[in-house]
C-alpha positions, 0 to 999 in steps of 0.5 A: 602072441608073445617073444622070448629072448635067450639071455645067453646068446639073445636069440629071439624066439617070435610066437608070431612067425612060428607055429609052436607057442613057446610053452608047448616045447619039451622041458628038454628043448634048447636054443637053436642058435646056442644050446642054451636050456628052455629056462634060460629064456624070458619073455620081453614082449607079449602079455606077460611082461608086465608080470615081469616088471618093467626094469631089469636087475642090470637097469637097478644097478645103474640107477643105483650108481647114478643115485651115488653120484656116479657119472661114468663106467670105464671099460669095454662092452662084450657078450657077458655084459650086455645088458649092463652096457644096454641099461647105461645106454638107456640111462641119460645120467651116466655114460660108458667110456670105451677104452682100448683094454681093461687094465687102463679101465681099471687105471681110470676108475682108480684115478678118478677115486684118487682125485675126487675121493668118490667111488670109481667104477669100471666094467668088463666081460667074463674071463679075459676082461676080468683078468685084464681089470686086475692090475688097476684094481690092484692099484686101487687096493694098495692106494686105498681108492674106492673102486666098484668092478662090474664084472661080467660072468656066463649065465648062471645056468652054465656056471661050473660047466667050464663054459667059455670064458668061465672063471672063478671070478669071486675068489680071484678078486676077494684076495685083494678087493675089500668085497667081492660077491656075485649076484646070483638072484634079482632080489639080492641085487641092490643089497650086495650092490650097496654093501660093495659101495659101503665096503669100498668107502669104509676100507678104503679100497675096490669092491667087485661084483661078478654078474651073470648075464642071465641074472642082470637081464632078470625083472626087477622092480625095487626101488633103489636105495636112497644114499643118504639113508645107507651111506655114512663116513666115520666121524672120530673124535680122539680128544685125549690122544691129541692132547697127549700129542699136544704135550710131547710136541711142547716137549720137543725142540724140532719137530717134523711134520710127515704128511701122507695121502690121508692129509691129502684135502688139508694142505692149507690147515697142514702149512698153517699147523707148521707154522703154528708150531714151528715145524718143517713139512715132508710128504709121501709121494702120493702127497706131493703137492698137497702144500706149495713146495716152494714155501720155506717150511716144506722140504718136499717128499721124503723117500726113494723118488724124494728130494735127496736133502729132505733125509739130512734135515729129518736126521736132525729133527727130535720128533716126527709127526706122521699124518695119514700115512703108514711110513714103511721107510722108518729107517729114514729117520733117527730114533726120535719120538713118533706120533702116528694119525690115521683113520684106520687103527690097524695102521697105527703103529703097524711097522714100528712103535709109536709114542703116541697113536691117534686113530682119526681123520688127518684133517680133524686131528690137525684142526685139534692140534691147533686149538691145543698146542702151544705157539711157538717160533721154529728153532734158529738153527733148524731153520738155518739147515733148512734154508741151506738145504733148499738153496742146494736143492734150488741151485741143482734145479737151476742146473738142471734148466741150463743143460742144453744138449742132444739127445735131450737131458731129462732134467731140463725137460721137468724144468720146461714143464714146470715153466709152462704148466699152470700152477694148478695143473693135475699132473699123472705120472707113469713108472719109470726113470721120468718119475725120479726126474718129476718127483725129485725135481719138480717143485709143486705149487697148487698141482695136484699129482697121482701115481700108481704109488705102492704097486709102481704099475707102468701103463698108469700115466695116460689112462689116469690123466684121462679119467682126471680130465673127465672129473676135472674138464676146466683144469689142465691135465698132463701125463708124463710117461716113459716110452716103456710105459707109453708102450703098454697103454699108448693106444689109450691116448685115442680114447682121448681123441675120441672123447675130445679130451685135451690132455697133454702127454709128455713121452721121454723117449730114450728107447729103453727100459732105462729103470731096468737098466739101473736096476741091473747096474746096481746088482753088477749085471749087465745091460740086457733086454731093456732096449726096443724100437719105438714107432714116431709117437708124435706122428701117431697123434697127428694121424689121428688128428690130434697135435703131436710134436717130436723134439730132438733139439732142446732149444725147440722144448719150451715151444713145443710144451708150449704149444701142446698145453695151449692146444684145444685138442689131445697133444703128445709131446714126443722127447727125445732124451738122453738114455745114459742120463739117469738118477739112481734110486739112492740118497746121495 
C-alpha cells in the first residue's frame, strides 16, 4: 500500500486508511482539499518510490548551490516554495536566513555578492513575493553583482489559468536580469541552474529562476555538475593596448587615476602604480575605501556625493586613466586624453570618446602598466595643489568635529563615528542626506563601504549590514541610515537580533525625508509632505533584547557610539540630528 501527496496543497492520500487504491480513481478525480487534478499527485511512500528516485528537483538544486559554495539563502518560505524550503532544511551545509521582507532578502543577496564576489542567493514565493524582490534584484543588476533569485511559482498544471499568485515571472525578471528562465521539467533543472550561475558571474549581474511547485517536488537522481568543470572566468591579456597606454602616460605631465568598482580588489597595487607614475587617485562612490583616503595621493570620491575639492585637482590634469568604471560624469573633467579600462567591452567608450580603450581586468592591467610604464615623480606644482586641497578638506572635517549643538550636527556624527570605528570596519550606507555626509566627510583607511549606488534605493543599509556580518563574522559591521530608510527596512533589525549578529546601526533621526526637501528647494518648490512622526527606535531595540541608545546631547555622542560598537549585541544608536542642516548636491 502507498501514500500519495498532492504537490499543490500537500494533502496526503493514504491507501492504508482509504478503501480505494489511488490508481483506481477515474482520470477526472480531483484533490478533495484543493481541487488539483489527479496528475498533480506523486507517490511519497510505498513500493514505487524507489522507481521515482531518492532525491527531488528541489534537493538537487540546493545540492548544486552548495557545490558552488553557497552557505545561505535569504528569503521567506511559503506555499509555492515549500519543497525548496524543505530541501534547505534537510541539507546540513546550507541555511535559510528568514527575513521580514523579500526586498531586504534581495538586498542581502546583493550585498553578499558585492562584499565577497561570490554569488548571493535569495528566495521568494510566487506573486507578491517575487515582485517584492525586484528592487534588490535591480540593485544587483545596476551594480553588477552576481545574484541568483529563486522564485516560487504556482504548479505548472495551473500555469495560464489565472491561478492565485500567478504572474509571468520570467517575462518580468528578464527585463533586468542577465538570465531568466523557468524550470519546467526535472531533466532540465541542473542544466538551467548551472547556466544561470555562469551567466550571473560572466556579466556579472542577477539571474532568476521560476520554479513551479510541482516541478520542484518531482524526482531527480542525476549527479550535480562539478563547478570546477563548468565555471571559468575570463583571463584577458591586452598587451598591445597596455603598451600604447604606457606611451600616452609618458607624454602626459599631470596624469590622474580614476578607480571604479572593477578595481576594488587591487587597492595596494593601485597605490603602488600611483606612486610609480606620479599620479593622484580619485574613486567612484562604490570604490570608496579601496585605497586609504588619508594617503597624500588619494583625493577621495569624485562625483556628486564626493569630496568637493577633488574636481578642482582633476581640472588641472592632462590625462585621466579610468580603471573599472563606466564613468558617467565625464563633464567633471576637462577636455583631456582618456584611457579607459573595463572587463566589459561595451562599457569602454560607451558614452564618451577615449584615446585608448583596454578590455581587460583592472587588476591585471595595473600590474602590466607597472611593468611597461616609466617611473617618474609627480609634478611639484601638481603635488602642491593636492596638498593645499587636502589641507582645506581636513580643516572642513575638523570644523565638523567641533560643532557642539542641539539638535546634533550631522557632520559631528560622521566624525565621531570615524574616531570610534575600527580602521577595517565594513560600512553599509543607506540612501539619504546622511549619504552625502558620509561619502564627503568620512576618511576611509582600510574600511570597506557598500551602497545601493546606481539605483539609489532606500532601505539598503540594514539588510546589507546583516549580509556582511554573516559573511565576515569577525569584522565590525556598521549600517548608516536615515529615519526614512530605516522606516522602510528597520524591521530587518529583528533578523539581526534573531541571528545574534552584532551589527551597529546609526540612525540619523531628523523627522524628514531631508534629501527630498533639498530637491524641492533646488526646484524652487516649497517643502511639502516630507515630514513624519517616528517611534523611539532605541526603545524598539531594547525591547527586543538588543542595545538601543537615543542621543540628543552632543556631549554623549562619543559614549553612545563606543557602547554600541563594543556591544556583543545588535545595536541602534538613534541620533537626533538637525533637520535644517544638509549638504547640497552641488560642487562648491
